[in-house]
Each structure stands twice: as C-alpha cells, then as structure tokens.
C-alpha positions, -999 to 999 in steps of 0.1 A, spaced: 0 0 0 10 37 -3 19 58 27 -14 75 29 -32 43 31 -7 30 57 -14 62 78 -51 55 78 -46 18 87 -23 28 115 -48 54 128 -78 29 128 -56 2 144 -46 25 172 -81 40 177 -96 3 181 -67 -8 203 -76 21 226 -113 15 226 -127 6 261 -159 -12 272 -183 2 298 -161 -9 327 -131 11 313 -112 -20 302 -96 -22 266 -118 -43 244 -88 -58 229 -66 -71 258 -32 -53 258 -15 -88 254 -34 -93 221 -26 -60 207 0 -70 181 26 -44 173 24 -28 139 56 -33 117 58 -7 89 82 -21 62 92 3 35 120 20 16 139 48 34 126 82 30 90 74 21 76 93 51 72 66 78 82 88 107 61 118 93 29 97 94 34 88 129 34 124 140 2 131 120 -15 100 134 -7 109 171 -18 145 164 -51 136 147 -60 111 176 -50 135 203 -26 112 219 11 113 227 39 101 207 74 87 218 99 81 190 133 61 192 157 49 164 167 14 176 201 17 157 212 40 185 205 16 212 226 -9 230 213 -38 251 220 -17 282 202 15 271 172 -6 259 167 -30 289 185 -10 315 217 -13 335 222 -43 360 226 -37 397 230 -60 427 201 -63 453 203 -83 484 173 -106 489 164 -134 513 150 -168 501 143 -196 527 161 -179 555 193 -174 533 204 -140 518 216 -139 483 230 -112 460 204 -110 430 210 -91 397 182 -68 388 179 -40 360 171 -2 361 143 10 340 149 11 303 155 45 289 127 39 264 100 29 290 112 57 311 106 82 283 70 69 281 65 76 317 82 111 315 59 120 286 28 110 304 39 130 336 48 162 318 20 161 291 -9 148 312 -18 126 284 -18 89 294 -24 72 260 -1 73 230 21 55 204 56 42 211 73 43 177 104 24 174 122 28 139 149 8 124 137 -22 145 152 -48 122 187 -32 125 191 -39 162 225 -54 173 228 -92 178 230 -88 216 197 -68 217 178 -91 193 165 -115 220 152 -86 241 134 -73 210 116 -106 205 105 -105 242 93 -67 237 73 -76 206 55 -104 223 50 -91 259 57 -52 256 85 -54 282 120 -43 283 139 -62 311 114 -63 339 95 -31 329 63 -30 310 52 -5 285 22 12 302 -13 2 292 -28 25 267 4 27 246 1 12 211 35 -2 197 43 8 161 76 -2 146 93 4 113 123 -9 92 137 -10 59 138 -40 34 172 -57 33 179 -46 -1 181 -9 11 202 -14 42 230 -39 49 225 -37 87 191 -53 83 185 -86 102 156 -104 86 130 -115 111 121 -151 114 85 -165 115 85 -164 153 88 -127 152 66 -120 122 38 -140 137 37 -114 166 34 -84 143 9 -67 120 31 -62 89 24 -34 65 45 -30 33 47 4 20 58 14 -16 68 50 -27 38 66 -44 38 102 -60 0 107 -56 1 103 -18 33 125 -16 17 152 -38 -13 154 -14 10 159 15 32 181 -4 4 205 -14 -8 206 22 27 215 35 32 241 6 62 225 -8 81 248 -35 61 249 -67 91 243 -88 96 209 -71 60 199 -75 58 210 -110 90 192 -119 77 160 -103 44 164 -120 63 164 -153 89 138 -142 72 114 -120 98 88 -124 123 111 -105 102 111 -74 119 81 -59 149 64 -72 175 42 -55 202 28 -79 237 11 -75 262 30 -96 299 25 -104 307 52 -78 283 39 -51 245 41 -44 226 70 -57 191 79 -43 163 103 -45 136 101 -19 105 120 -7 124 132 24 150 146 2 125 166 -19 108 180 12 141 191 27 152 205 -5 120 226 -7 127 242 27 163 252 18 153 266 -16 125 287 1 152 301 25 176 307 -2 151 327 -21 141 347 8 178 356 13 182 365 -23 207 335 -29 206 312 -60 204 274 -53 231 257 -74 239 221 -83 261 216 -53 232 226 -30 207 205 -48 231 176 -48 232 177 -10 195 166 -9 191 148 -43 218 122 -45 215 114 -83 235 134 -107 212 131 -137 182 143 -115 201 171 -101 211 183 -136 176 181 -148 160 198 -117 184 225 -117 178 233 -155 140 232 -147 144 255 -118 162 281 -139 134 278 -164 107 281 -138 122 313 -126 125 326 -162 87 320 -167 80 338 -134 99 369 -148 85 367 -183 48 363 -173 47 390 -146 28 367 -122 19 396 -97 4 416 -125 -18 388 -136 -32 385 -100 -39 422 -100 -58 418 -133 -32 437 -152 -22 412 -180 4 425 -204 -7 423 -242 20 397 -251 9 372 -224 -22 356 -238 -6 349 -273 25 335 -256 2 312 -233 -17 300 -265 14 290 -282 33 275 -252 37 238 -247 18 221 -219 48 220 -196 53 257 -198 14 263 -193 14 240 -163 45 258 -148 27 292 -152 -4 277 -134 18 264 -107 33 298 -101 0 315 -99 -14 289 -76 15 292 -54 12 330 -50 -26 329 -45 -23 299 -20 3 317 1 -19 347 4 -49 327 14 -29 304 38 -16 335 57 -51 348 59 -66 318 72 -39 314 98 -45 350 110 -82 343 113 -76 311 133 -53 331 157 -80 358 163 -106 331 168 -85 313 194 -82 347 214 -119 357 210 -134 335 238 -106 346 261 -114 382 255 -151 377 260 -145 362 294 -127 395 303 -152 419 289 -165 430 324 -131 431 342 -109 460 348 -77 469 367 -60 442 386 -88 417 378 -83 423 340 -46 418 344 -49 386 365 -74 372 339 -49 378 311 -20 363 331 -41 332 339 -51 329 302 -15 333 290 -3 307 315 -31 284 304 -21 287 266 16 282 275 7 251 295 -14 237 266 13 244 241 40 228 263 18 197 270 9 191 234 44 197 222 58 173 247 34 147 237 40 152 200 2 158 196 3 192 178 -18 189 145 -11 210 114 -8 248 124 -17 244 160 17 252 174 18 284 152 -17 294 163 -11 289 200 23 309 198 7 338 180 -22 336 205 1 339 234 19 369 216 -14 387 211 -25 382 247 9 394 260 6 425 237 -29 431 252 -14 426 287 4 459 283 -27 479 276 -46 499 305 -81 489 299 -106 465 282 -116 492 258 -80 494 245 -78 458 243 -110 456 223 -98 483 201 -65 464 193 -84 432 187 -109 450 163 -81 466 145 -65 432 138 -100 418 128 -104 446 102 -69 441 89 -77 404 82 -110 413 68 -93 437 42 -67 409 35 -95 384 27 -113 409 4 -80 416 -15 -74 378 -17 -109 372 -31 -103 399 -57 -70 383 -68 -86 348 -68 -113 363 -92 -87 378 -114 -70 344 -116 -101 327 -128 -106 353 -154 -70 349 -166 -75 312 -167 -107 312 -186 -92 334 -213 -56 319 -213 -65 282 -210 -100 281 -226 -111 245 -226 -77 231 -218 -69 206 -189 -54 235 -169 -87 247 -157 -96 212 -144 -62 212 -126 -68 247 -112 -102 240 -97 -92 205 -84 -61 221 -66 -84 247 -51 -106 219 -40 -79 196 -25 -58 223 -8 -70 227 30 -65 264 30 -82 274 -3 -111 250 3 -116 267 37 -113 302 23 -140 296 -5 -163 278 20 -161 308 41 -162 337 17 -176 319 -14 -165 324 -49 -190 325 -78 -162 316 -103 -153 285 -84 -190 274 -81 -195 278 -118 -165 258 -128 -170 232 -100 -205 225 -114 -192 222 -149 -165 199 -139 -189 176 -119 -212 175 -149 -182 166 -171 -170 139 -146 -205 124 -144 -207 122 -181 -173 104 -183 -185 81 -157 -218 73 -175 -198 67 -207 -176 42 -189 -206 25 -174 -222 22 -209 -191 8 -223 -188 -18 -194 -224 -28 -200 -219 -32 -238 -189 -54 -232 -206 -76 -208 -236 -79 -233 -213 -88 -261 
C-alpha cells in the first residue's frame, strides 16, 4: 500500500486498540494488541505519518531509532540487590528501568496525556545482543522487567534488506507477533501531503512532469545514488530560505539533498526555466488583473509543460496569500473566547485574567508539544495567540484591548477581500488563457484539495469556483456514465 493508506490503517488500528468497554477495560486485551511493523524503503515518510496519526487522535508520541541503542540502554543497567530466600540471603541481579520505558512515563507525567504511540524505527537493525530482548518486547511489551504502560500502542518500522546492509531479517516467530504493513513509494500520496505542506512549486511542477524522479535508488559505479520523498521536502525548505535571502540554489546545494547526478542536472535546469517563466509572465500583475498584451498569445502557443509551470506559479502565489489569511483568522478566533471572558473586568482583575489565560495557553502548548500531539498549524496558532495576549497585557483597559483586537480583525478582513479579488482575477485569466484546456480542471481541483483554499472559499464564497466546479462535476458524471455504458456493452457482447 502507499504511505497515505498506511497512515489511515495505523490510525484505525490505534483507535480500536484504545477503545474501552463500559467498565473502562480495553476491548482488545493489551497482550493481544499486536505491534504494527511498517516495512518500507527509506525516506517514504514513515516517521512523518506517525506524527500525523498521534496529532489527529490527540494522543502522545514517543519515537526512538533502535540503531542508537545498546542492550544496556534498551533494557536497563544491571545492579545487585540483596534478597532473602528460605532464610538465606543472596545477591540478585536486577535492572534499572529502560531508557525507552522511562521516556514513556516522562511524557505521560509532563504532558498529562496517558495514551499514546511508542514508535520504534529501524527495529530490524538492532544489534545481535539486543535481538533476543526485542523478541521479548514484541511479544510482551516489556524491556527487562519493565512493561510499556497500558494505553500505549506499539508501532515499529524498518527498511527491507535490499536498502540497508545492517538489516536482520525477522524469522517466522517474530513476524507472527506483528501486523506487517508493506509500504511502496507513491507520488500521488506524496503530492497530497506536499500540497498541504506548501512545498516549493518548482519541485511539485517538476515532479508532475517527471514522476519517475520522485523516488529512485540505484547502484552505480561510484556507489549508491538515491532520490527520496524526504530529500525533496528538505530541498524545498532550503530553496525557500535561499530565495528569501536573495541567494541562488546551485547544483552543489541541490546535490546535498538529491543524490543522483542526472536528476540534479535536470531539476537545476528546470528550476532556472521556472524562474524565467516567473519573470516573463509577470505573475503579480496577472493576479492584480493587469495582464500584459503579449501574455495571452504566448500562453496559447506555449507547450503544456510551460502552461503547467505558469499555473503552478499563480497557484503558489494565491495559495500563500490565502494560507496566511486563514492562519491569522484562526489566531484571532483562538483569542476571542478569552477576551469575551474579560469584557466585564478592569484593573487588577483584568490583568490577572490575562495572566491566567497566557499561562493556560503556554501550558497547553507545552503539554501538546511534549506529547507530540500538535496537529497542522496548531503550534503556530497557539504561539501567536500567546503573543497577542501578551501585547494586550500591556494595555490599560478592556476598551483598549477591544480596540486592538478589532483593528486586527479589520486588517484580516481587508486581506480576505484583497485575496478574493485576486482569486477572481486568476479565474478570469485562466478562462481566457487556457480556454477549454486541462489547466482549468487542474486549477479547480487544486483549489478543492488544498485545505487552505477550500476553507477560504467555503467561508467567503466564490461564484467563479462554483460555476467551474458545477461544470467539472457534470463533465466527470458524463465520463462516468460513458464508462458504465461501455462496460455494459462489453458484458452484453
């Protein structure tokens, strides 16, 4: 299965493992809760989906890479204890608590969240001395003499042996104690994730054109070359920072993340071309509704790759504006109920209320961060909410606080009006530039699947979007009906 399917499978498994009966007992006994073993090539996103699952379920996450552990750190250090048996005293070897188990208890205590996922990566790369202890752990959820607390789901991961020379293949006795999920690299799943994370449009557009370059691991005369999903995501981050600093990414930089010379050369050439299109087409002017005379004839004569690049640049710009607007709305919405509770307060009472609210937000942020249970933009929203409350704490009265809040609300409102206007201009441009081409289908689909643009349209509406969405739905229904007729005719024949 792909990584997106694996995520949903793990999420449902964890949810069912943590389901309780009316007496508060786990319906599936802890001893029967088989650990999940996620088997997949490096860099496909195994660790990333664990963070998403924990955040979406509102449970904690503790992660460990087993390649960093010795037998002593995993099961604890031995010490001598004096005990009496049958009237005789003996020196008995016992073990301190495992570092891994201790981390689970620390997370529970510091976050206040008592259920979670213990994620152990590279589990099939443990040392030979640790291997027997891992078998005991997978069967009984115990390291040494210390159990993983009830309410913690065990998820493990590892690479197939063809990708890692250190892999020790599990025998049947081990595999029979696991729920094994095999994950294959899949660009569609990565694209959904990448759109949500706002990866650099040059990377997404390049991979739309060259999907075979999304994931490649090869043996060459000079060693192993590789291109992974992790590499593309990290490259996106560094390119974005380079651009903000006015620096130009070169082959050396790209090659630090994409370890395949041919792919580096092709992406580097495409990145230069992508930026040339950005300059030639004057993207900002298009969104303002000021399209230069030469643009439409050039788009009409351009190959599909160039048209797709242009659309990607336009989508990236409007999506960035809408994303920032949605984030600011969320930050203000988070602060609104706190301020309503302070509307009748003044003087010291008002200050005490704000101090208490700031402390509560900070504790909530710390707790969720410690537990690894922050979903999406939640950390960013909480941090900005705390900053806003601290700014208000320095004001003298609730009327001043209210004025500051309303000022921020009005600014966000004006931003949303401007974004709606630019979205309309983009629709007008696409209708004229792309006419009946597939670009309009791609444009409307991306607006639909992007979590920020879909929320923005749902909140503020867009007659342009509604019109084209209805047309595309009718077109899709017609295609579906034609397919059904063909299948029926084939069956009849």
